[in-house]
C-alpha positions in Angstrom: 2.7 -7.7 -14.7 2.9 -10.1 -11.8 5.0 -7.7 -9.8 2.6 -4.9 -10.3 -0.3 -7.2 -9.4 1.3 -7.9 -6.0 1.6 -4.1 -5.5 -2.0 -3.5 -6.6 -3.5 -6.2 -4.4 -1.7 -4.9 -1.3 -2.5 -1.3 -1.8 -6.1 -1.5 -3.1 -7.5 -4.8 -1.8 -5.7 -5.7 1.4 -5.1 -2.1 2.5 -5.5 1.4 1.1 -2.8 3.9 0.2 -3.5 6.1 3.2 -3.3 3.2 5.7 -0.4 2.6 8.1 2.2 0.5 6.3 5.1 -1.5 7.7 8.7 -0.9 6.7 9.0 -4.2 4.9 6.0 -3.3 2.7 7.5 0.1 1.8 10.8 -1.6 0.8 8.7 -3.9 -1.4 7.0 -0.9 -2.9 10.3 0.7 -3.7 11.6 -2.5 -5.3 8.3 -2.8 -7.3 8.5 0.7 -8.6 12.1 0.4 -9.7 11.6 -3.0 -11.2 8.5 -1.9 -13.2 10.2 1.2 -14.5 13.3 -0.7 -15.6 11.4 -3.6 -17.3 9.0 -1.2 -18.9 11.8 0.9 -20.3 13.5 -2.2 -21.6 10.3 -3.4 -23.2 9.7 0.0 -24.8 13.1 0.1 -26.4 12.7 -3.5 -27.5 9.5 -2.4 -29.3 11.5 0.4 -30.9 14.1 -2.1 -32.1 11.5 -4.4 -33.5 9.9 -1.5 -35.3 13.2 -0.5 -36.8 13.8 -4.1 -38.1 10.3 -4.3 -39.4 10.7 -1.0 -41.2 13.9 -2.2 -42.8 12.2 -5.4 -44.0 9.3 -3.5 -45.5 11.3 -0.6 -47.0 14.5 -2.4 -48.1 13.5 -6.1 -48.6 16.6 -6.9 -50.6 18.9 -5.8 -47.8 16.8 -7.1 -45.0 18.6 -10.4 -44.6 22.0 -8.6 -44.4 20.8 -5.8 -42.0 18.4 -7.8 -39.8 20.6 -10.7 -38.9 21.0 -12.5 -35.6 24.1 -10.5 -34.5 22.3 -7.1 -34.9 19.2 -8.5 -33.1 21.4 -9.6 -30.2 23.1 -6.2 -30.1 19.7 -4.4 -30.1 18.4 -6.6 -27.2 21.5 -6.0 -25.1 21.4 -2.3 -25.9 17.8 -2.1 -24.8 18.6 -3.9 -21.5 21.6 -1.8 -20.8 19.6 1.3 -21.5 16.9 0.2 -19.0 19.3 -0.5 -16.2 22.0 2.0 -16.9 23.7 3.8 -14.0 21.8 7.0 -14.8 18.5 5.4 -13.8 20.0 3.8 -10.7 21.2 7.2 -9.6 17.9 8.8 -10.2 16.1 6.1 -8.3 18.0 7.2 -5.2 16.0 10.4 -5.2 13.1 8.7 -3.6 14.6 5.8 -1.7 14.3 6.8 1.9 11.7 5.1 4.2 10.4 7.6 6.7 8.8 6.5 10.0 5.7 8.4 11.0 4.3 8.2 14.5 0.6 8.6 14.7 -1.6 7.5 17.6 1.3 5.4 19.0 1.4 3.4 15.7 4.5 3.3 13.5 3.7 4.0 9.9 6.3 4.1 7.1 6.2 6.1 3.9 8.5 6.8 0.9 9.9 10.4 1.0 12.5 12.3 -1.1 16.1 11.5 -0.1 18.5 14.0 1.4 20.1 14.3 -2.1 16.8 15.4 -3.6 16.1 17.8 -0.8 19.5 19.5 -1.1 19.4 19.8 -4.9 16.1 21.0 -6.2 17.1 20.4 -9.9 17.5 16.6 -9.5 13.8 15.9 -9.3 12.9 17.9 -12.5 15.8 16.3 -14.3 14.6 12.8 -13.4 11.2 13.6 -14.7 12.6 15.0 -17.9 14.7 11.9 -18.5 11.8 9.6 -17.8 9.4 11.6 -19.9 11.7 12.1 -22.9 13.8 9.0 -23.1 11.2 6.4 -21.9 8.0 7.8 -23.3 8.0 10.6 -25.8 10.9 9.7 -28.1 9.9 6.0 -28.4 6.3 7.0 -29.2 7.5 9.5 -31.9 10.0 7.1 -33.4 7.5 4.2 -33.5 4.7 6.4 -35.0 7.0 7.7 -37.7 8.5 4.4 -38.7 5.2 2.6 -38.7 3.6 5.3 -40.8 6.4 5.1 -43.3 6.3 1.3 -43.4 2.5 1.3 -44.0 3.0 3.8 -46.9 5.7 1.5 -48.3 3.4 -1.5 -48.0 0.6 0.2 -49.8 2.9 1.5 -52.5 4.4 -2.0 -53.1 0.9 -3.5 -53.1 -0.2 -1.1 -55.9 2.9 -1.9 -57.9 2.3 -5.6 -57.6 -1.3 -5.1 -58.6 -0.2 -3.5 -61.9 2.4 -6.2 -62.6 0.5 -9.3 -61.6 -2.9 -10.4 -60.5 -3.0 -10.7 -56.8 -5.5 -13.1 -55.4 -8.1 -12.0 -53.0 -6.5 -14.1 -50.3 -3.2 -12.3 -50.6 -4.9 -8.9 -50.4 -6.9 -10.0 -47.4 -3.7 -11.1 -45.7 -2.0 -7.8 -46.4 -4.9 -5.8 -45.2 -5.0 -7.8 -42.0 -1.3 -7.2 -41.4 -1.8 -3.5 -41.9 -4.7 -3.3 -39.5 -2.8 -5.2 -36.9 0.2 -2.8 -37.2 -2.1 0.2 -37.0 -3.9 -1.2 -33.9 -0.6 -1.9 -32.1 0.8 1.5 -32.9 -2.3 3.4 -31.9 -2.7 1.5 -28.6 1.0 2.1 -27.7 1.0 5.8 -28.5 -2.4 6.4 -26.8 -1.1 4.6 -23.7 2.4 5.9 -23.4 2.3 9.4 -24.9 0.0 11.0 -22.3 2.1 9.4 -19.6 5.2 11.1 -21.0 3.4 14.4 -21.3 2.3 14.3 -17.7 5.8 13.4 -16.6 7.1 16.4 -18.5 4.6 18.7 -16.9 5.6 17.3 -13.5 9.2 18.4 -14.3 7.9 21.9 -14.8 5.5 22.0 -11.9 6.1 19.6 -9.0 2.7 20.5 -7.6 1.1 18.9 -10.7 2.9 15.6 -9.7 1.5 15.6 -6.2 -2.0 16.8 -7.0 -2.7 15.1 -10.3 0.0 12.8 -11.6 0.3 10.9 -8.4 -3.4 10.0 -8.5 -3.4 9.1 -12.2 -0.2 7.0 -12.1 -1.9 3.8 -11.1 -4.5 4.3 -13.9 -1.6 4.8 -16.4 0.1 1.7 -15.2 -3.1 -0.3 -15.5 -3.6 1.0 -19.1 0.0 -0.1 -19.9 -0.7 -3.6 -18.6 -4.0 -3.8 -20.6 -2.2 -2.5 -23.7 0.4 -5.3 -23.4 -2.3 -7.9 -23.0 -4.2 -6.6 -26.0 -1.1 -6.5 -28.1 -0.4 -10.2 -27.3 -4.0 -11.1 -28.2 -3.7 -9.2 -31.5 -0.5 -10.9 -32.5 -1.9 -14.3 -31.6 -5.1 -13.7 -33.5 -3.7 -12.1 -36.6 -0.2 -13.5 -37.1 0.3 -17.1 -37.9 4.1 -16.7 -37.8 3.8 -15.2 -34.2 1.7 -18.2 -33.1 4.2 -20.6 -34.6 7.2 -18.9 -33.0 5.5 -18.6 -29.7 4.7 -22.4 -29.7 8.4 -23.2 -30.6 9.8 -20.9 -27.9 7.5 -22.3 -25.1 7.3 -25.8 -26.4 3.6 -25.7 -26.7 2.0 -28.7 -28.4 
């Protein structure tokens, strides 16, 4: 979030996208773009991993301690990080890594242009869009939506069974309802934010003119929505999950 804030302040407050930019700032923009994509991809697959663990806890409570242990959690985290920074992404980033010097009115202005590799091979750019669209956006959204839907169904089924076997207190029912609403809110916000972004990236793979004429202008809005979504999710977890607040305080030594 802080890295994107630096990018946004420079391009939309200090200057404008169409202004003359120095070479150093363009290198910073490249670093920012790559860093944001990598960290966002890692965060997305971490959410998928957490959703899988949560589904196992809800659907198979007796096996949860065995399946959702520290070792598997560590493997999931390392896998998400490796997936985000894997060589495939690094290679695709090279498609738009050249800083081009434009001379206009005796003033040097630098911009980011497709590399020689991308210009020689027209298939590389669509492939990069497809990988970004499918692996970083669409598949995570579909998996999270399916798992959360199944988990909520399991929660409601288990609650009905407990209601028949014992008398649940109003307090317990209120807590369960609050948890369900929190999960629904997080899932809806994530899917609404990420799925359109994935669809637009997929369309850009089919029609590069869509990327330059539409996607390029909406990209900053999509990034802003992703940041807002992350902030809202944090607020939701803090407001509706006592366990999350307790863990957060322990991790950051909050008193």
